N, C-alpha and C positions, 0 to 999 in steps of 0.2 A: 311580668316576668314569672317564670316557674319557680316552684318551691325547691329549695336546696335541702337535700336529705343528707345528714351526716352518716359516715360509715358505721358509727356506733349504733345509730337508730336502725340501720339495715340489719345488723346482727341480731338485734332484739326481735325483729320480725321473722327471722329464719328459725330460731329455736322453737317458737310456738307451732310452727308448721310441721315439725317432725311428729308429734303425737297425732296431729290431724291426719297426716299421710299414713301413719301406722293404723289408725282406726279405719280409714278408707280401705286399706289393704285387707284387714281382718273381715270387714263387711263383704268385700268381693269374694274372699275365700269361702265364707259361710254361704253366700248366695250361690256359689258354683258347686257346693258340696253334693247336691243331688245328681249332678252330671258327672262326677268323678267316679272311677271304678271302685267297687267295694272290695276290701281286702279278701273276703271269703270267696269272691268270684275269680281271683287271680289264680293261675296254675301254681301248684306246689311241686317241688322236686323231692322225691322220697328216695332215700338210700336203703340198700338191702340191710336187713337186720343181721346182727352178728351170728345168730344161730341158724339162719337159713340163707342159702345162696340161691339167687334167682337164676336158674338154668332152664332154658326152654325145654319143653317136653319132647318136641319134635324138631329135629335139625334138618334143614333143607340144604342140599349141596349147593355150593356156589359155582359160578362159572369157573372152570379150571384156571387157576392162577398159581403163580409160583410163591410158595411159602418158604422162607429161609429160617432155619433154626438158629437162634442167637445163643441161647442157653437152655437149660432144662425147663424153664418156665417163661421163656420169651421167644416170640416169633416175629418175623418181619413179613408184612403183607402189604402190597401196593405201596412200598416205600415208607411204611409206618410201622413202628415197633409197638407190640402189644404185650403187656404183662398178663399172663394167663392166671386167672383167679381161682381160688379154692384149694390151691396146693402150693407148696414151696419145694424147690429142689436144692441140692447142695451147691455151694459156690465153686467156681472154677478159677484157674489161673492164680494170680496173686491175691485174690479175694478169699481163697480157700485157706482154712486154718491148719490143715495138715494134708499129707499125701493121700490118706484114705478118703477125705472129702473130695479132693481133686479127682480121684479115680471114680468115685460114685457119681460125681458131676458129669464126667465123660460118658459114663454108662447112661445117665438120664438123657443127655443130648443125643446119643446114638439111638436110644429107644424112641425118643420123640421124632427123630428123623425117620425111623422105620415106620412108625404109626402114620406119619404124614404121607408116606409113599404107598401105604397099604390100602387106602380107600379114598372116598370122597370127603375132602375137608370142608368144614363149615366154621367160620369164625363169627361170633356175635359179640359186638362191642357192648360192654356193661359199664355202669358207673364205677369209678375208682373211689376208694375210701380216703379222699383227700379234702383239704380245705376248698371251699367253693372258689372257682376261678383259677385253680392251679392245675387242673387236670391237663395232662399232655405237656407240662412244663417240667423243668429240672426240679422244682419244689415238690413234685408228685411223681413217684415211681421213676425217677431219673429220666423224665421226658417221655415215658411210655404211656400209651392209653391202656385201658383194661379190656379184657375179652375172655370169652369161653370158647375153647377150640374143641370141636367134635370131629371124629373120623368115623364115617359110616354110621352116623347117628349116636355115637357113644362119646361122652366127655373123656378127654385124655387124662384129666386129673386123677380120677379114681383108678384108672389103669396103672399109672405110674406109682400111686400110693400102694396099691395091692402088690406091686412088684418090688417094693422097698426102695424105690428110687426117688420118692417124694414123701412129704408129710402133709397132712391136712392143714390148711392155713387159710382161715376165713377172717377177713377184716370186717369191722363194723363201724358205722359212723365215720369218724376221721382217724381211727386208730387200728393198728394191726397188732396181733399177739407177738410175743418175743419169738425169735427164730431158734430153731433147734441147733444144738452144737453137734455136728455130724462127726466130730472126732472122738466123742465119747460113745463107747459101745461095748 
């Protein structure tokens, strides 16, 4: 007849096998190390520095598409909203803190619409200053992607800034500077 092994004895055999299994796992990882990708060979994502905005030197016109102006610094292109980077415009509607801000926001929207209809638009998507994995979600720019919009080869941001309808607004890393109070002047 075969040997009868008590359940207590089986438990004693189980525990010593854990360190053995762990040691075998470590040995396999060490043996496979030369075949694993090295960290310095993996691609890295670089965000624009706070002091420099990466804007292409030459803008190529896109196939004519309909751009819709949402507000002074947001456009919709191919059913996707883009927060235009490098500048900030006054808030409109209930987000405005005073009537003067609402009026300036309306002028910024009108001017952006004029610029869009005056030449060849080009929208280039750029990285947002958001936590990794949140770009295009409500946790980053209210669900908007980020982009630079040029008309006839000129970035619209500096145009709106020069006309007093926007302020320079450059984010860096995962932070943006405080916004201007458009009601004080």
